[in-house]
C-alpha positions in Angstrom: -12.0 230.4 116.9 -10.5 227.2 115.3 -7.2 227.4 113.2 -7.0 225.8 109.8 -5.2 222.6 110.0 -3.7 221.1 107.4 -1.9 217.6 107.1 1.1 216.8 104.7 1.3 213.7 103.0 2.8 210.6 104.8 5.9 209.1 103.3 4.9 206.4 101.2 6.8 203.4 103.3 4.2 202.1 106.2 5.4 203.0 109.7 4.7 199.0 110.2 6.9 197.8 107.3 9.7 200.1 108.2 9.4 198.8 112.3 9.8 195.4 110.9 13.2 196.2 108.2 14.2 197.9 111.8 13.9 195.2 114.2 15.5 193.0 111.6 18.5 194.7 111.6 19.0 196.5 114.8 18.5 193.4 117.0 21.0 191.3 114.9 23.7 193.7 115.6 26.3 193.1 118.3 25.4 194.8 121.0 21.1 194.5 120.2 19.8 198.0 119.8 16.6 199.2 118.3 16.2 202.8 117.5 14.7 205.3 120.0 12.0 206.4 117.8 10.0 203.0 118.3 9.2 204.2 121.9 7.0 206.6 120.7 3.6 205.1 119.7 0.2 206.0 121.1 1.0 204.5 124.5 4.7 205.3 124.5 3.9 209.2 123.8 1.2 209.3 126.5 3.8 207.4 128.9 6.4 210.2 127.8 4.2 213.1 128.7 3.4 211.5 132.0 7.5 211.4 132.8 7.6 215.0 131.7 5.6 215.8 135.0 7.8 213.5 137.5 9.3 215.6 139.8 12.5 213.7 139.2 12.7 214.7 135.5 13.0 218.6 135.2 14.4 219.1 131.3 10.3 220.1 130.7 9.7 222.3 133.5 12.9 224.0 133.3 12.7 224.7 129.7 9.1 226.0 129.8 10.6 228.3 132.6 13.6 229.6 130.4 11.2 229.7 127.7 8.4 231.6 129.1 11.2 234.3 130.7 12.9 234.8 127.1 10.3 234.6 124.6 9.8 238.2 124.1 13.6 238.5 123.4 13.5 235.8 121.5 10.7 237.2 119.3 12.0 240.9 119.1 15.4 239.5 118.0 13.6 237.6 114.9 11.2 240.3 113.8 9.5 239.7 111.1 8.7 236.3 112.6 6.4 234.5 109.5 6.7 230.4 110.3 7.7 228.0 113.1 8.5 224.8 112.4 9.3 222.8 115.6 10.7 219.2 115.4 9.4 216.9 117.9 6.6 219.1 119.2 5.7 216.8 122.0 2.6 218.1 123.5 2.6 221.6 122.0 3.0 223.2 125.3 6.1 224.6 125.0 5.6 226.0 121.3 1.9 227.5 123.0 4.4 229.4 125.6 6.3 230.9 122.6 3.1 232.1 120.6 1.2 233.3 123.3 4.3 236.3 123.9 3.5 237.4 120.0 1.1 240.3 119.3 -2.3 239.3 118.6 -1.9 240.8 114.9 0.8 238.7 114.3 -0.2 235.3 112.2 2.4 232.5 112.1 2.1 229.2 110.1 3.4 226.9 112.5 4.6 223.2 111.3 5.0 220.1 113.5 7.2 217.3 112.5 6.9 214.1 114.1 7.1 210.4 113.3 4.0 209.5 115.9 0.7 210.7 114.5 -0.6 210.5 118.3 2.2 213.2 119.6 1.1 215.4 116.4 -2.7 215.1 117.2 -2.2 216.2 121.1 0.3 219.2 119.9 -2.3 220.2 117.3 -5.1 220.0 120.0 -2.8 222.3 122.3 -2.5 224.7 119.8 -6.3 224.8 118.0 -7.5 227.6 120.3 -4.9 230.2 119.0 -6.5 232.2 116.8 -3.1 233.8 114.7 -1.8 230.4 113.9 -2.2 228.0 111.0 -1.3 224.4 111.8 0.4 221.6 109.4 1.5 218.6 110.4 4.1 216.4 109.0 4.0 212.7 110.1 7.8 212.3 108.9 11.4 212.3 110.4 12.9 215.6 111.0 14.9 216.3 108.0 12.0 215.1 105.9 9.4 217.2 107.6 11.6 220.1 108.0 12.5 220.1 104.1 8.3 219.9 103.7 7.9 222.6 105.8 10.4 225.3 104.1 9.2 224.2 100.7 5.4 224.7 101.3 6.5 228.2 102.5 8.5 229.1 99.3 5.6 228.0 97.5 3.1 230.3 99.8 5.8 233.0 99.5 5.1 234.2 103.0 7.3 237.0 104.0 9.2 237.1 107.3 11.9 234.9 109.0 11.6 230.9 109.7 12.2 229.8 113.4 13.3 226.1 113.9 12.6 224.8 117.4 14.2 221.7 118.8 13.8 221.6 122.1 13.5 219.3 125.1 16.6 218.0 124.7 16.1 216.1 121.5 19.0 216.6 120.4 20.7 214.2 122.9 19.2 211.4 121.6 21.6 211.7 118.5 25.2 210.6 118.9 27.7 213.4 118.3 28.3 212.5 114.8 24.4 212.1 114.2 23.8 215.8 116.0 26.3 217.3 113.5 24.6 216.0 110.6 20.9 216.6 111.7 22.2 220.5 112.4 23.9 220.5 109.1 21.1 219.2 107.3 18.7 221.9 108.9 21.2 224.9 108.4 21.0 223.3 104.7 17.3 223.6 104.6 16.8 227.2 105.9 18.0 230.2 104.7 20.1 232.6 105.7 18.6 235.1 108.6 16.6 232.1 109.8 17.1 230.7 113.1 17.2 227.9 115.6 16.2 227.5 119.0 17.6 224.6 120.6 17.6 223.1 124.5 19.9 220.9 125.5 20.5 219.4 129.0 23.5 219.5 130.6 25.9 217.5 132.8 24.9 217.1 136.3 25.5 214.7 139.2 25.3 211.0 138.3 22.7 210.4 141.1 20.6 213.4 139.4 20.4 212.1 136.0 20.0 208.3 137.0 16.7 209.0 139.4 15.4 211.0 136.3 16.0 208.1 134.0 14.7 205.9 136.2 12.4 206.9 138.3 11.0 205.7 141.6 7.6 205.2 140.0 8.6 203.1 137.3 7.2 205.1 134.7 10.2 205.1 132.5 10.3 201.6 133.0 6.9 201.4 132.0 8.1 203.5 128.9 10.8 201.2 127.7 9.2 198.1 128.2 6.3 199.4 126.3 8.7 199.0 123.1 8.1 195.0 123.8 4.8 195.3 124.0 4.7 197.3 120.9 6.7 194.5 119.0 4.5 191.8 120.3 1.2 193.5 119.3 2.6 195.0 115.4 5.3 192.2 114.6 3.7 188.9 116.3 6.7 189.1 119.0 6.4 186.6 121.7 8.6 188.9 124.3 8.3 188.0 127.7 7.5 191.2 129.6 8.5 189.9 132.8 11.8 188.4 131.5 13.6 191.9 130.9 13.7 194.7 133.2 14.4 198.7 132.4 18.3 199.7 132.7 19.6 202.7 133.0 23.3 203.6 132.7 25.1 206.8 133.2 28.6 206.3 130.9 30.4 209.0 131.8 33.5 208.8 129.0 30.6 209.4 126.7 28.7 212.1 128.3 25.3 210.1 127.8 22.8 208.1 129.8 21.7 204.9 128.1 18.4 203.1 128.4 18.5 199.0 128.0 15.8 196.2 128.5 18.0 194.0 130.3 17.5 189.9 129.7 16.5 188.3 133.3 17.4 184.9 132.0 18.2 182.9 129.3 15.4 182.7 126.6 14.2 182.6 123.0 12.2 185.0 121.2 10.5 184.7 117.7 10.0 187.7 116.0 7.7 186.5 112.7 7.1 189.9 110.9 11.2 190.6 110.8 12.2 186.8 110.3 14.0 186.5 113.7 14.4 183.9 116.2 16.8 185.2 118.9 18.4 183.9 121.8 18.9 186.1 124.7 21.6 185.4 127.6 20.9 186.2 131.0 22.4 189.7 131.4 22.0 190.4 127.9 20.6 193.8 126.9 18.7 195.8 124.2 20.0 199.3 123.6 17.0 201.2 123.4 18.2 205.1 123.7 20.6 207.6 124.7 20.6 210.9 126.0 23.6 212.9 125.5 24.2 215.3 128.2 26.4 218.8 127.1 28.4 221.5 128.5 27.1 225.1 127.3 30.2 225.8 125.2 29.8 222.7 123.2 26.2 223.5 122.1 27.6 226.7 121.3 30.7 225.5 119.4 28.2 222.6 118.0 25.8 225.4 116.2 28.7 227.5 114.9 30.3 224.3 113.0 27.1 224.0 111.5 26.7 227.3 110.3 24.9 228.9 112.8 25.6 232.5 114.7 24.9 232.2 118.0 23.0 235.0 119.4 22.3 234.1 122.7 22.1 231.5 125.1 20.5 231.2 128.4 21.4 229.0 131.4 19.5 227.6 134.6 22.5 227.1 137.0 20.2 224.7 139.4 19.0 222.6 137.3 21.7 222.5 134.5 19.8 223.4 131.3 20.6 225.7 128.4 18.4 227.3 125.6 20.1 228.7 122.9 19.1 230.8 119.9 21.4 231.0 116.6 20.7 232.7 113.4 21.9 230.7 109.9 24.6 232.5 108.3 
């Protein structure tokens, strides 16, 4: 049986217009940078799904294993559960793992929040065969989509708790102040007694981290360089793809992996839609993504500072990953 599927309204500003404004602003900074959200166009989302299948990228497999093993406990602790909101659902498989552990007579409203329309479509298809869910998609930033989801729940007077899922170590894409601000925003949006399930990749050996973000098959490199393809396509830029290389760096002091696009030569790049004419020196980079790595106690402390009480934390010691369930107090 196909589930009802509703699409929340898009924000007024067009994605292409915002992309142009952000490129103009961030490429003019020192160091040059671009927001990681723009990695996830249709091709970028497909490449990221491929990255999740690579043997060197353990985050997805490890998190799914933890989720499958502990889903019954999570659901039992949150009864009665009425609403699921996933921020950045990816392909929807992890959410499906959780829903599959619910009783057949438990009806759920599932809200999917992502800036990528293709990611929302993929996740919706993954969940569409489930008979006990109603799917609502929000093509929006996390805070905006969560606010839409919770306001709709209040309008519908649904009885039961809300569980917000923030998986895939997406929290690592925010710097510490940004992560704290996001968790504060989540806490301000949900009600007391609602919960947050967060997945966080942990600190591990540098060689292991670098291989995960600079894989031997070059899939992550293609994912990163696709950002230039997108700029060429959408903003009439003239980036020479052969003139930039993917670079992954472990910044131990800041506990983060950094992804960069490294200029291999001195070159001039025009981005007409962003009103830019930029000279890159050989060795200069565009910083495209950060992935912060945590220690288990840091995750607990971060949640408690935001107004959550940690209910449980499950660790995979071998692959260094933490799944933490916390209740809004």
